[in-house]
C-alpha positions as CSV (number, residue, x, y, z in Angstrom):
1,M,26.9,9.3,15.9
2,D,28.5,7.8,12.8
3,E,29.0,9.9,9.7
4,P,26.0,9.6,7.5
5,V,26.5,6.8,4.9
6,E,24.9,8.8,2.1
7,R,28.0,11.1,2.0
8,T,30.4,8.4,1.1
9,P,28.7,6.2,-1.5
10,H,30.9,3.3,-2.6
11,T,28.9,0.2,-3.2
12,P,29.1,-1.1,-6.8
13,L,25.9,-0.8,-8.8
14,W,26.0,-4.5,-9.8
15,E,26.0,-5.5,-6.1
16,I,23.1,-3.2,-5.3
17,A,21.2,-4.6,-8.3
18,R,21.9,-8.2,-7.2
19,V,20.8,-7.6,-3.6
20,F,17.5,-5.8,-4.5
21,L,16.7,-8.2,-7.2
22,R,16.9,-11.0,-4.7
23,L,14.9,-9.1,-2.1
24,G,12.3,-8.4,-4.8
25,M,11.9,-12.1,-5.4
26,V,11.7,-13.3,-1.8
27,S,9.9,-10.4,0.0
28,F,6.5,-12.0,0.8
29,G,4.3,-10.8,3.6
30,G,3.7,-7.1,3.0
31,P,5.6,-3.9,3.8
32,A,6.4,-4.9,7.4
33,A,8.0,-8.1,6.2
34,H,9.9,-6.2,3.5
35,V,11.4,-3.8,6.0
36,A,12.4,-6.7,8.3
37,L,14.1,-8.5,5.4
38,M,15.9,-5.3,4.4
39,E,17.1,-4.7,7.9
40,E,18.5,-8.2,8.1
41,E,20.3,-7.9,4.7
42,I,21.4,-4.2,4.7
43,V,22.2,-3.7,8.4
44,R,23.0,-7.0,10.0
45,R,24.6,-9.0,7.1
46,R,26.2,-6.5,4.9
47,R,26.6,-3.5,7.3
48,W,25.9,-1.1,4.5
49,L,24.1,1.2,7.0
50,T,24.0,1.6,10.8
51,R,20.8,0.8,12.5
52,E,20.3,4.5,13.3
53,T,20.7,5.5,9.7
54,F,18.4,2.7,8.6
55,L,15.7,3.9,11.0
56,D,16.2,7.5,9.8
57,L,15.6,6.3,6.2
58,L,12.5,4.3,7.3
59,G,11.1,7.4,9.0
60,A,11.8,9.4,5.8
61,A,9.8,6.9,3.8
62,N,6.9,7.1,6.2
63,L,6.8,10.9,5.8
64,I,6.0,10.9,2.0
65,P,3.2,9.3,0.0
66,G,3.7,6.0,-1.8
67,P,4.8,2.4,-1.1
68,N,7.0,2.7,2.0
69,S,9.1,-0.4,1.6
70,T,9.9,0.5,-2.1
71,E,10.8,4.0,-1.0
72,L,13.0,2.6,1.7
73,A,14.8,0.5,-1.0
74,I,15.2,3.7,-3.1
75,H,16.6,5.6,-0.1
76,V,19.1,2.8,0.6
77,G,20.3,2.8,-3.0
78,Y,20.8,6.6,-2.9
79,A,22.7,6.3,0.4
80,R,25.1,3.7,-1.1
81,A,25.6,4.9,-4.7
82,G,24.0,8.3,-5.2
83,W,21.5,8.9,-8.1
84,P,22.4,5.7,-10.1
85,G,21.9,3.7,-6.9
86,L,18.6,5.3,-6.3
87,L,17.3,4.2,-9.7
88,I,18.9,0.7,-9.6
89,A,17.7,-0.2,-6.1
90,G,14.1,0.9,-6.7
91,T,13.8,-0.7,-10.1
92,C,15.4,-4.0,-9.1
93,F,13.1,-4.3,-6.1
94,I,10.0,-3.6,-8.3
95,V,10.8,-5.6,-11.4
96,P,10.6,-9.2,-10.2
97,A,7.1,-8.8,-8.7
98,A,6.0,-6.8,-11.8
99,V,7.1,-9.6,-14.1
100,I,5.5,-12.3,-12.0
101,V,2.2,-10.4,-11.7
102,T,2.2,-9.8,-15.5
103,V,2.6,-13.6,-16.1
104,L,-0.3,-14.3,-13.7
105,A,-2.4,-11.6,-15.3
106,W,-1.8,-13.3,-18.7
107,G,-2.9,-16.6,-17.2
108,Y,-5.9,-14.9,-15.6
109,V,-7.1,-13.4,-18.9
110,R,-6.5,-16.6,-20.8
111,Y,-7.7,-19.1,-18.3
112,G,-9.6,-17.1,-15.6
113,S,-12.9,-18.7,-16.5
114,L,-11.7,-22.2,-15.8
115,P,-13.0,-23.8,-12.6
116,A,-9.5,-24.5,-11.2
117,I,-8.5,-20.8,-11.5
118,E,-11.8,-19.7,-10.0
119,G,-11.4,-22.1,-7.2
120,I,-7.9,-20.9,-6.3
121,L,-9.1,-17.3,-6.3
122,A,-12.2,-18.2,-4.2
123,G,-9.8,-19.7,-1.6
124,V,-7.4,-16.7,-1.6
125,K,-10.0,-13.9,-1.4
126,P,-11.2,-14.6,2.2
127,V,-7.5,-14.8,3.3
128,V,-6.9,-11.4,1.7
129,I,-9.7,-9.9,3.7
130,A,-8.2,-11.4,6.9
131,I,-4.8,-10.0,6.0
132,V,-6.2,-6.5,5.5
133,V,-8.2,-6.7,8.7
134,Q,-5.1,-7.6,10.6
135,A,-3.2,-4.7,9.0
136,I,-6.0,-2.4,10.0
137,W,-5.9,-3.7,13.6
138,N,-2.1,-3.3,13.9
139,L,-2.0,0.1,12.3
140,G,-5.0,1.3,14.4
141,R,-3.2,0.7,17.7
142,G,-0.6,3.2,16.7
143,V,-2.7,5.7,14.7
144,L,-5.7,5.9,17.0
145,S,-3.6,6.7,20.1
146,S,-5.6,9.7,21.4
147,R,-9.2,10.7,21.8
148,A,-8.9,13.3,19.1
149,A,-7.6,10.8,16.6
150,L,-10.3,8.3,17.5
151,T,-13.0,10.9,17.0
152,L,-11.5,12.0,13.7
153,G,-11.3,8.3,12.7
154,I,-15.0,7.8,13.3
155,A,-15.8,11.0,11.4
156,C,-13.7,9.8,8.5
157,V,-15.4,6.4,8.4
158,I,-18.8,8.1,8.2
159,A,-17.6,10.4,5.5
160,A,-16.1,7.6,3.4
161,S,-19.3,5.6,3.8
162,L,-21.2,8.6,2.4
163,G,-19.0,8.7,-0.7
164,V,-16.7,11.6,0.1
165,H,-13.8,11.8,-2.3
166,E,-10.7,10.1,-0.8
167,L,-8.3,12.9,-1.7
168,A,-10.6,15.5,-0.1
169,L,-10.9,13.2,3.0
170,L,-7.2,12.9,3.4
171,A,-6.6,16.7,3.0
172,A,-9.4,17.5,5.4
173,A,-8.1,15.1,8.0
174,G,-4.6,16.5,7.8
175,V,-5.8,20.1,8.1
176,T,-8.1,19.1,11.0
177,M,-5.3,17.6,13.0
178,W,-3.0,20.5,12.2
179,M,-5.6,22.9,13.5
180,Y,-6.2,20.8,16.6
181,A,-2.5,20.6,17.3
182,S,-2.1,24.4,16.8
183,W,-5.0,25.0,19.2
184,R,-3.4,22.7,21.8
185,R,-0.2,24.8,21.7
186,S,-2.1,28.1,21.9
187,S,-3.9,29.4,25.0
188,D,-6.3,31.7,23.1
189,G,-7.3,29.7,20.0
190,A,-10.7,28.2,19.3
191,R,-11.0,24.5,19.0
192,P,-11.9,23.3,15.5
193,G,-14.5,20.7,15.1
194,V,-13.0,17.4,14.0
195,M,-16.3,16.4,12.5
196,G,-15.8,19.1,9.8
197,V,-14.8,16.5,7.3
198,L,-18.4,15.5,7.0
199,A,-19.1,18.9,5.3
200,L,-17.1,17.8,2.2
201,P,-19.1,17.2,-0.9
202,V,-19.9,13.8,-2.2
203,L,-18.2,13.5,-5.6
204,G,-19.0,11.1,-8.4
205,A,-18.7,10.8,-12.1
206,A,-20.2,8.7,-14.9
207,P,-18.1,5.9,-16.3
208,T,-15.8,7.0,-19.1
209,A,-14.0,5.1,-21.9
210,F,-10.7,3.5,-21.2
211,T,-7.5,5.1,-22.5
212,L,-3.8,4.4,-21.7
213,G,-3.3,8.1,-20.9
214,G,-6.2,8.0,-18.5
215,L,-4.8,4.8,-16.9
216,F,-1.4,6.5,-16.4
217,L,-2.9,9.6,-14.8
218,V,-5.0,7.5,-12.4
219,F,-2.0,5.6,-11.1
220,V,0.3,8.6,-11.0
221,K,-2.4,10.3,-8.9
222,I,-2.7,7.3,-6.6
223,G,1.1,7.0,-6.2
224,S,1.4,10.7,-5.5
225,V,-1.2,11.0,-2.6
226,L,-1.4,7.6,-1.0
227,F,-0.2,7.6,2.6
228,G,-0.2,4.7,5.0
229,S,-0.2,1.0,4.4
230,G,-0.2,-0.4,0.8
231,Y,-3.6,-1.8,1.7
232,V,-5.0,1.8,1.5
233,L,-4.5,1.2,-2.2
234,L,-7.8,-0.8,-2.2
235,A,-9.8,2.3,-1.4
236,F,-8.3,4.4,-4.2
237,L,-8.5,1.6,-6.7
238,R,-12.2,1.0,-5.9
239,A,-13.1,4.7,-5.9
240,D,-11.4,5.4,-9.2
241,L,-11.6,2.3,-11.3
242,V,-14.8,0.6,-10.1
243,V,-17.1,3.5,-8.9
244,R,-16.1,6.5,-10.9
245,L,-14.6,5.2,-14.2
246,G,-16.4,1.8,-14.4
247,W,-13.3,0.1,-15.8
248,L,-13.2,-2.8,-13.3
249,T,-15.8,-4.9,-11.5
250,E,-15.7,-5.6,-7.8
251,R,-14.7,-9.2,-8.6
252,Q,-11.8,-8.1,-10.8
253,L,-10.5,-5.7,-8.2
254,L,-10.6,-8.4,-5.5
255,D,-8.8,-10.9,-7.9
256,A,-6.1,-8.3,-8.5
257,V,-5.6,-7.8,-4.8
258,A,-5.5,-11.6,-4.3
259,V,-2.7,-11.9,-7.0
260,G,-0.8,-9.0,-5.3
261,Q,-0.9,-11.1,-2.1
262,V,0.3,-14.3,-3.8
263,T,3.4,-12.6,-5.3
264,P,6.5,-11.2,-3.5
265,G,7.5,-7.5,-3.6
266,P,5.4,-4.4,-3.3
267,V,1.6,-4.6,-2.9
268,F,1.5,-1.8,-5.4
269,T,2.2,-4.3,-8.2
270,T,-1.6,-4.9,-8.0
271,A,-1.5,-2.0,-10.5
272,T,0.5,-4.1,-12.9
273,F,-2.3,-6.8,-12.9
274,I,-5.0,-4.2,-13.4
275,G,-3.0,-2.5,-16.2
276,Y,-2.8,-5.9,-18.0
277,L,-6.5,-6.6,-17.6
278,L,-7.3,-3.2,-19.1
279,G,-4.6,-2.7,-21.7
280,G,-2.6,-5.8,-22.2
281,A,1.2,-5.8,-21.8
282,V,1.4,-2.1,-22.6
283,G,-1.2,-1.4,-20.0
284,A,0.8,-3.3,-17.4
285,V,3.9,-1.2,-18.1
286,V,1.9,2.0,-18.1
287,A,0.2,1.3,-14.8
288,T,3.4,0.1,-13.2
289,V,5.4,3.1,-14.2
290,G,2.5,5.4,-13.2
291,I,2.1,4.2,-9.7
292,F,5.9,3.9,-8.9
293,L,7.2,7.0,-10.6
294,P,6.1,9.4,-7.8
295,A,8.1,7.3,-5.2
296,F,11.3,8.0,-7.1
297,V,10.5,11.7,-7.4
298,F,9.5,12.1,-3.8
299,V,12.6,10.3,-2.4
300,A,14.9,12.4,-4.7
301,A,13.2,15.6,-3.7
302,S,12.5,15.1,0.0
303,G,16.0,14.5,1.4
304,P,16.9,18.1,2.1
305,L,13.4,18.8,3.6
306,L,13.3,15.9,6.0
307,P,15.1,17.6,8.9
308,I,12.7,20.5,8.7
309,V,9.6,18.2,8.6
310,R,10.8,16.2,11.6
311,R,11.2,19.4,13.6
312,S,7.8,20.8,12.7
313,A,5.1,19.9,15.2
314,G,2.4,21.1,12.7
315,A,3.7,18.8,9.9
316,R,3.8,15.8,12.3
317,A,0.2,16.6,13.3
318,A,-1.0,16.9,9.7
319,L,0.6,13.5,8.9
320,D,-1.1,12.0,11.9
321,G,-4.5,13.2,10.5
322,I,-3.7,11.8,7.0
323,N,-2.8,8.4,8.6
324,V,-6.2,8.4,10.5
325,A,-8.1,9.0,7.2
326,S,-6.1,6.3,5.5
327,L,-7.0,3.8,8.1
328,A,-10.7,4.8,7.8
329,L,-10.6,4.4,4.0
330,M,-9.1,0.9,4.5
331,A,-11.8,-0.1,6.9
332,V,-14.7,1.1,4.7
333,V,-13.4,-0.6,1.5
334,T,-12.6,-3.8,3.4
335,V,-16.3,-4.1,4.5
336,Q,-17.4,-3.4,0.9
337,L,-15.0,-6.0,-0.6
338,A,-15.9,-8.6,2.1
339,R,-19.4,-8.8,0.6
340,S,-17.8,-10.2,-2.6
341,A,-15.2,-12.4,-0.9
342,L,-17.1,-14.1,2.0
343,V,-19.5,-16.1,-0.1
344,G,-20.9,-19.2,1.8
345,P,-19.7,-20.8,5.0
346,I,-16.4,-22.0,3.7
347,G,-15.4,-18.4,2.8
348,V,-16.3,-17.2,6.3
349,V,-14.4,-20.0,8.0
350,L,-11.3,-19.4,5.9
351,A,-11.4,-15.7,6.8
352,V,-11.9,-16.3,10.5
353,A,-9.2,-19.0,10.6
354,S,-6.8,-16.8,8.7
355,A,-7.4,-13.9,11.0
356,F,-6.9,-16.1,14.1
357,A,-3.6,-17.5,12.6
358,L,-2.3,-14.1,11.8
359,M,-3.1,-12.4,15.1
360,R,-2.6,-15.3,17.5
361,F,0.3,-17.3,16.0
362,R,1.7,-14.6,13.6
363,V,1.7,-17.0,10.7
364,S,3.2,-15.5,7.5
365,A,0.7,-14.0,5.2
366,A,2.4,-15.8,2.2
367,W,1.8,-19.2,3.8
368,L,-1.9,-18.4,4.5
369,V,-2.4,-17.3,0.9
370,L,-0.8,-20.5,-0.3
371,A,-3.0,-22.5,2.0
372,G,-6.1,-20.7,0.8
373,A,-5.2,-21.3,-2.8
374,L,-4.7,-25.1,-2.1
375,I,-8.0,-25.3,-0.2
376,G,-9.9,-23.5,-3.0
377,L,-8.3,-25.8,-5.6
378,G,-9.0,-28.9,-3.6
379,L,-12.6,-28.0,-3.1
380,T,-13.0,-27.4,-6.8
381,I,-11.5,-30.7,-7.7
382,A,-13.6,-32.5,-5.1
383,R,-16.8,-31.0,-6.7
C-alpha cells in the first residue's frame, strides 16, 4: 500500500484554496454529490490522494459528528498541507455557500412577503420534501440492514413522535446497539430490550428570548452531536428553534431548508440563513461559525484515534445505533414539515413527481429545485 499522503504534505496553500473555493461554488446536490465531485477532482484529476487513502478519509468523516462532506474537505486539506491546509480547505469549501445564503437571506427578509418570492418558495418546498424522502430511503437500505436495527428504528420513530429529546434518543440508541452487540459476542449475557429508548423522558421548555450567545450555543451543540446525513439537521433545528425556544416558525424553517437546497455547498449553511433571520449579518456569522467549528475540532482531534475506533466492534455497533436514531429523526420531522409544504394538489404533484424523478431517473436535486422554483414563479405570475 502507498505511503500515507498525510506524512508528506507539499501542496501549496493557494492551490488548496483555489480548488476548494471552486468546489464550494459548484457542489450542488447534497453530501453524496459533494463526495463524488471531490473524488473526481482530488483522486482522478489531480492525484493528490490514492483512492484507498480517499476512502479512508471518507470513513473517518463518517465516524465523527458533523457535516461529512465538509469534514472530508478538512481531512484532505490536512493530508496535503498540515494544519494550515486543514483550515484553508474547510473554510474555502464553506465560504461560497455561506455568502450566497446570506445574500438570499437578505432578499428574503427584505422581499419575502412579495408574491414572486412566496411563489418560488412554494414551488421549492415540495421538492425539498421529496429530496429528504429519497435520502431517507437510500440511507435506510444501508442502516436498517438487520432485524435488530429495524426494531430499534421503529422504537426510535415512536419515541421521537412522543417528543423524546433528540440527544437522549441518539445516546440511547447507541448504547442499545452496543449492548446488543456485546450480548451477541457473549454466551452468558442477557439480551437488552431495544425498546428501552421509550423509557426516556419527554423534554420541553418554554420559549425564551433570542440572544446571539444562545444562538451560538444552539449551533455548536448541533454541530457537535449530529451524526448521519445533513438532512438530520432538520430534526435538531425544529426541536431547538421551533419547539423549545420559539425563535422560528415552521414556515421559516422550511424556507431556510429550501434555500439550503437552492445553493451549492454544505446543507449546514441552512444555519447561515437562520442566523440572518434572527440576528442579521452578525447572526449569520455567529450561526455559521457555531455549526462548523466542531467539524474542524473533531477532524483535528480524531486522527490518532481512528485506527482504534475502526478495530473496536463495540464502537462500530454504537455508531450503527446512532445512525438508526438519526434516520428515525429524519423520518419524523419530514412528516411534520410535509404538513406545511404539501398545500393543495399542485404541491402534492410536485413532491410525487420530484420523488419519481430522483428515484427512477436519478435527476440531480439541483435541477429539480430549479424546476420547482420556476414552476412556483410561473404559477404566481399566471395568477
